[in-house]
VOGU-3710 file (C-alpha; in Angstrom, 3 decimals, decimal comma):
1> mdsgsgrggv> 0,000/0,000/0,000  1,262/3,456/-0,869  2,169/5,677/2,047  1,765/8,762/-0,141  5,337/9,842/0,481  6,309/9,438/-3,175  8,623/6,546/-2,358  8,185/2,931/-3,350  6,136/0,814/-0,994  4,674/-2,642/-0,722
11> sddgaptqar> 1,399/-3,765/-2,298  -1,294/-5,755/-0,533  0,204/-8,995/-1,836  3,637/-8,135/-0,478  5,230/-7,185/-3,811  7,260/-3,962/-3,987  5,561/-1,133/-5,822  7,260/1,309/-8,156  7,567/4,877/-6,948  5,612/7,441/-8,876
21> peagatdhpv> 7,776/10,273/-10,272  7,239/13,599/-8,568  6,800/16,839/-10,481  10,185/18,295/-11,295  12,001/15,058/-10,537  15,469/14,886/-12,055  15,675/11,096/-12,287  14,418/11,065/-15,885  15,090/7,839/-17,833  17,509/9,697/-20,122
31> heiaaawere> 19,846/10,211/-17,180  19,789/6,484/-16,504  20,513/5,787/-20,183  23,426/8,225/-20,225  24,820/6,815/-16,981  24,582/3,248/-18,314  26,533/4,136/-21,459  29,130/5,939/-19,375  29,486/2,823/-17,211  29,612/0,361/-20,116
41> rpgtpvssir> 31,654/2,474/-22,533  33,799/4,930/-20,559  34,784/7,918/-22,669  31,738/7,738/-24,953  30,218/11,241/-25,342  26,760/11,011/-23,775  25,855/14,650/-23,092  23,641/14,767/-26,186  21,385/12,019/-24,834  20,045/14,348/-22,127
51> ivtpiwqlak> 19,092/16,925/-24,765  18,297/15,112/-28,004  16,171/12,343/-26,481  13,746/14,705/-24,687  13,531/16,824/-27,853  12,550/13,745/-29,868  9,995/12,808/-27,221  8,566/16,331/-27,112  8,385/16,503/-30,908  6,361/13,290/-30,897
61> lfgddrsrvl> 4,040/14,514/-28,148  3,533/17,949/-29,692  3,070/16,490/-33,169  0,498/13,933/-32,050  -1,383/16,496/-29,975  -1,511/18,998/-32,842  -2,742/16,262/-35,190  -5,639/15,607/-32,814  -6,463/19,318/-32,593  -6,401/19,662/-36,387
71> aragvdaatl> -8,481/16,514/-36,858  -11,172/17,963/-34,609  -11,020/21,206/-36,602  -11,208/19,302/-39,898  -7,975/20,803/-41,256  -4,771/18,996/-42,253  -1,327/20,345/-41,345  -0,294/21,154/-44,922  -3,456/23,164/-45,577  -3,102/25,050/-42,306
81> dllsvlrrsg> 0,499/25,866/-43,224  -0,624/27,265/-46,574  -3,442/29,319/-45,077  -1,212/30,561/-42,253  1,476/31,791/-44,653  -1,152/33,723/-46,615  -2,747/35,091/-43,430  0,593/36,270/-42,019  1,406/38,102/-45,259  -1,233/40,718/-44,388
91> ppytlstrel> -3,880/42,315/-46,628  -4,720/41,500/-49,385  -3,490/38,030/-48,263  -2,060/37,279/-51,691  1,256/35,673/-52,616  2,737/34,102/-55,716  3,264/30,357/-55,740  7,009/31,039/-55,701  6,671/33,170/-52,569  4,551/30,466/-50,973
101> sqrslvtaga> 7,227/27,887/-51,719  9,956/30,071/-50,228  8,000/30,943/-47,088  6,672/27,430/-46,527  10,087/25,877/-47,203  8,547/23,232/-49,447  8,986/22,465/-53,147  7,031/24,162/-55,901  5,314/20,845/-56,630  4,187/20,512/-53,005
111> vsqrvaraer> 2,834/24,069/-53,056  0,884/23,359/-56,246  -0,726/20,325/-54,616  -1,594/22,284/-51,487  -3,070/25,165/-53,468  -5,112/22,855/-55,707  -6,577/21,050/-52,683  -7,329/24,285/-50,818  -8,902/25,792/-53,942  -11,250/22,822/-54,297
121> eglvkrhpaq> -12,345/23,441/-50,719  -12,958/27,126/-51,400  -10,181/28,290/-49,093  -8,018/30,037/-51,699  -8,310/31,161/-55,310  -5,697/31,340/-58,050  -5,322/34,056/-60,662  -2,577/35,296/-63,014  -0,489/38,241/-61,866  -1,307/41,510/-63,586
131> grprtvrvtl> 1,053/41,976/-66,531  2,776/38,659/-65,732  0,553/35,858/-67,048  3,070/33,151/-66,194  3,077/34,112/-62,523  0,286/32,562/-60,479  -1,040/34,502/-57,523  -2,905/32,810/-54,659  -5,391/34,716/-52,523  -7,026/33,727/-49,252
141> tttghevvea> -10,811/33,636/-49,586  -13,274/34,760/-46,922  -13,890/31,118/-46,038  -10,159/30,444/-45,874  -9,703/33,459/-43,615  -12,377/32,198/-41,234  -10,875/28,701/-41,174  -7,343/29,857/-40,423  -8,501/32,273/-37,716  -10,463/29,598/-35,873
151> tvdhvlhrea> -7,853/26,869/-36,321  -4,880/28,983/-35,256  -6,802/29,940/-32,121  -7,367/26,265/-31,284  -3,740/25,300/-31,973  -2,045/28,157/-30,145  -4,309/28,064/-27,101  -3,717/24,329/-26,784  0,052/24,632/-27,156  0,133/27,499/-24,654
161> elisgltsdq> -1,641/25,158/-22,263  0,907/22,398/-22,879  3,876/24,612/-21,962  2,139/26,398/-19,082  4,132/24,339/-16,585  7,102/26,616/-17,316  7,262/30,131/-15,897  7,393/33,090/-18,264  11,125/33,468/-17,624  11,722/29,770/-18,240
171> qtqlaellcv> 9,795/29,917/-21,513  11,846/32,919/-22,659  15,125/31,236/-21,718  14,157/27,967/-23,395  12,993/29,761/-26,567  16,327/31,571/-26,820  18,348/28,406/-26,244  16,311/26,439/-28,789  16,898/29,143/-31,413  20,639/28,992/-30,785
181> llqqvqhrad> 20,628/25,190/-30,890  18,566/25,078/-34,088  20,885/27,486/-35,892  23,972/25,585/-34,753  22,530/22,205/-35,779  21,468/23,589/-39,165  25,007/24,859/-39,698  26,690/21,636/-38,634  24,227/19,464/-40,570  24,441/21,804/-43,599
191> dnrithvgqd> 20,646/21,736/-43,835  18,530/24,877/-43,463  15,207/23,201/-44,171  12,516/23,387/-41,522  9,493/21,126/-41,916  6,656/19,748/-39,854  7,411/16,751/-37,661  7,377/13,595/-39,751  7,104/15,528/-43,020  9,803/15,672/-45,698
//
C-alpha cells in the first residue's frame, strides 16, 4: 500500500511497488541511459542524450497532440500551413506560388498540390499576376480566412496550455536556447530546411 510519500512501498500482496515520479524530478530515464553508457563504454560522449532524447519525445508529443487538434477542426497540417502563410502576409493576403514555396520551405510541386486542394475546398483562389501571365497569384478567400482564424486559435491556445508548466522566464530562456541550438545544428548538418514533424 502506498504511504503517499512518493517513495516505493509494498502492495497488498507483499510485492514492492514502483515509486511514482514527482513533479520536477530529475531522475528522468535519459539520465539512466546516459549513466549506463558511461558505465559500459567509458569515454563515450553522452551529453547529447540528455538533450536530443527529450527533444525527440517532445516533438512526438507535440506532433500527435496537434494532429488531434487539427483533426477535430477538420484541417490537415499542410493546408493550415498554406493558409497561415497567406494570413501572415497581411492584406490582401495574396502571394505568388514562388513566394509560398519560399516561405513554406517546401517544393514548388508541393505548393501546387496544397493550393489545388485548398482551392477545391474554397479556401483560396488562383489568378494570373497583372502583366505577368506566367506568374500565379494565390489569394485567401473569406472562407479560408475564417478557417485559419479559428484553427490557429485552437492550436495556439492548446500549445500554450501544454507549456504552461514553465514560468514566463523559463519559456523565454528555453525559446532563446532552442533558437541557438537550431541554428547551430542547421550549420553543422548543412541543412537549413525546416518542416513539420514527420514531413519531408
